[in-house]
C-alpha positions, 0 to 999 in steps of 0.5 A: 345299734345301742351304743350305751355301753360303748358310750359309757366306757369311752366317757362320751357323756363327759365330752358332751358335757364339755361341749354343752357348756357352750350352748346359749340355752338350756334347750340346746344343752339338754338336746345335745346331751340326748343326741345319739350318734348316727352310723348312716353315712348320709346323716353323718355327712349332713351333720358334719357339713351343718357344723361346718356351716355354723363354724363359717357363720360364727367367724363371718356373721355371728348369730344374734343373742338368743339366750332369752329363748326358754323352755316354755313347752309346758305353759304353751301346752297348758294354754292350748288346753285353755288354761290361763297363764301367769304373767311370768310365763307370758313374758317368757313366751314373748321373749322366746318369740323375739328370739325366734324372730332374730334367729330366723332373720339371721338364718334368712341372711345366711341362706346362700352361705349355710343352706343346711342351717337355713332349713331351721328357719322354716321351723322358727315361727314369725309371730311378730304381732303376738310378740309385740302384744305380749311385750306391750302387755306384760312387764319383766316381773310378770305384772300386767301393764296399763297398756294391756287394755283401755279398761285397765288403764282407766281403772288404774288411773281412777285408782291412783287419783282416789288413793292420792285423795285419800292419803291427802285427807289422811295427812290433813287428819294426822297433822290436824284434828287428830294429832293429839289422839295418835300414837304416831303422826302417820297412817298405815294399812290394815286388811287393805284399808287405810287406818290411823294408830289411835291411842286406846284411851282416845278411840271414842274421839276418832269416829270410824271403824276399828280394824285391828288392835296392837298386841299390847292393847295400847293402840287401836287402828281406826279407819276414819269416817271421813274416808269411808266412802272413798275407801269403799270406792277404792276397794271396788276399783281394786276388784275391777282391776283384778278382774281386768287383769285376769281377763287380759291374762286369759285373752293373751293365754288364748292367743298363745294357745292358738300358736302352741304347735308352731311354738313347740316346733320353734323350740325344737329348732332352737334346741338343735340350732343351739347344739350345732352352734355349740359344736361349732364353738367347740371345734373353733376353740379346739382348733379342729380341722374340718373332717372329710366324710367318705365311703367305707369303714375307716378312720384316719386321724392326723395330730389328734388329741383325746377330747378330755385331755388338755391339748397344751399338755397331751401329745397329738396322735396320728393313727388310722384304722380300717380301709386300706390300712386294715385293722390295728394291734397296738403294743407297747409299755403300760402308761404309754398311751395305748388305751388313750389311743383306743378311746380316741378312735371310739370317741372320734367315731361317736363325735362324728356321728353327731356332727362334731369336728373332733380336735385334730389337724385332719380327720378322714372318716368312712362311717362305721356301722357301729362302735363296740368297746371292751375297755377298762375294768368291768369287775362287779361284786354285785353281779359276781363278775371278776375282771376277766368275766366282765371282759368276756361278757362284753366280748359275748355281746360284741360277737352277738351284734358286731357285723361287717363295717363295725368298729371293735375296740379291745383293750388288753385282749385276752388279759386277766387269765392264764397267759397261754389261754388268754393268748389263744382266746385273743387270737381266736377272737381277733380272727373271728372278728376279722373274718366277719369284716369287723374293723378291729383296734386292739391292744396287747402285751402278748407276744403270740398276738404280736406275731399274729399281727405280723403274719395276718395281712388284715391287721397290722401292728403298731407300737407306742414309742418308748424312749430307752434313754430316758426310760419314759414313754413318748406317747407317739404311735409307730405304725408297723412296729411291735413294741415291747412292754418295757416292764423292767425299765418302767419298774426301775423308774418307779423305784423297784430295787436293782437286785429284784430287777436283776433276778427277774432278768436272769430268770427270763433266759438267754433267748429272751434276752437276745430277742429283747436286745434285737427289739431294742435295736429295732426300736433304736433304728425306728427312732432314728428313722423317725428323727430323719423323717422329722428332719426331712419334714422340717426342711420341707416346711422351711422350703415351703415357707421360703417359697411363700416368702419369695412369692410374696416378695414377687407379688410386692415387686409386681405391685410396686412396678404397677404403682410406678407405671401408673405414676409414669403414665400420669406424667406422660399424659400430663406432658402430652397434654401440656405439649398439645396446649403449647403447640396449639398456642404457637399455631394461633400466634403464628397465624396472626403475626407471620407472613404466609411463607414464614408461617409455613416454615414455622409450622413445619418446624413445629410439626418436626418437634411434634414428631420427635416428641411423639417418637420419644413418647412411643419409646417410653411407652414401649419400655413401660407398657403405657399408652397415651393419645398422639399429638394432634397436629391439626 
């Protein structure tokens, strides 16, 4: 489907610009801005998983620097057609090949951890030989290096030697025979030839060729006869150098042209990979949860922020639409956050369609079959469209294209015309879209539409909370509630005189006043329920934290016990060893010094001691769970 209109009114391009700043290359940022959201569940799931892989790699094994990859498609294509490239283009191509190689090596290492991202590796050419050749031949400023060819190195060596011989000879002339004839004691260059600045009256004293004259006519620039031969040879070497440089550039360009298709494929891979890494960096920067992609048209957002709002200032929204939750009709005061919530739903669907992880604590997404949006003022003087006409034009397009499983976003449905007719039109529009199986998220101030949402089980009401005590919106969405517009309260806060507000209130009648009072009471009860729920959630969180602390303490005590047992086991083993040594020594002495009967009595006593020691060791082992070798009585 064509999402250009929805993307425009949802400001999708601004979000892409925000993400694109995190790309390393212009290739990536340009590609990201051109990505179109997908509404194919398998494609969306793969894109979201690929971004998840990128997030894990950024944390555990960051990619190498690859900002040197340039958009060299044009020169590469020209080389494939036989053109000779400049040194600057060849250097950039070499840098790009090096980026290909580094990225491919990184992806190969991450093959098991990031199988979806690793698929890019096959599209990144490994052209190490060409990369090395370009690096050895071309300097950063595009100059061809001496190492580019043996001929170029030889010519430049000869040229350098000859230049030194010429300048040495000129120095001798400047400070020697021609010193008195020169305007200044130096030499210079005219038309690529070495010359001396000779005073005009002495030009006959310096034999050679006059190449130039100063503007005043006081100085003539003479190439001395003494260096003419060497200067001519220098010009020949310069010509040889130019020819060899051109030959090298043609040869290197031909080598690049042979791999033009591989390089072009590599550039596309770098662009996509850079874009995915930017999505991952953005998700990490915004501390986004990892989305879960399932079946069926639905979107559940927990603690989500609008991507263009400062997360430190915006109030997170928990909202769901589609699936078992059905469609959604949001009511509540102006400036209360209704439109922001609508845009959040639309933007999240588009972002997930390119694989982004939106800035929310948790997101569950069953892929929609399209996103249609009628949000904002579509007034156009050039097209003779009023605000109402602009909305109708968008709605006509929506009714023509939207089918089952699509998401339709309608801001102030039916507004901009007579309230009775607008309510009727809005109700009919909602009914038609619901009959088609379209998932609808809409906002309204109309009481008739609120009543419609209360009665039709396919759509449920929700209200943006308004604090009647502070007369300010809280920007929190209350599922199941049908909020008031609180127009008089907001008008009072914005400075409308009380007399005007009293007149407005009296004109609304007693029945309206009773309904408003009942709704205020309902709002109060809902607010109390939310506070109680928040308190329960806080207590549950405290219990979880306390449980975690106790589990950590148990683990610490278990580890302490294991350390103590290990030390005790070492001491038991040492005691056994030493007792065994003492017992063996005693037996040996007994054999040497005592008679047979005395020896037997001593050995019997020793065995008794050994048995008691072993019994005591067993008791210790039973208490500690340790084990040791029994004493060897021999």
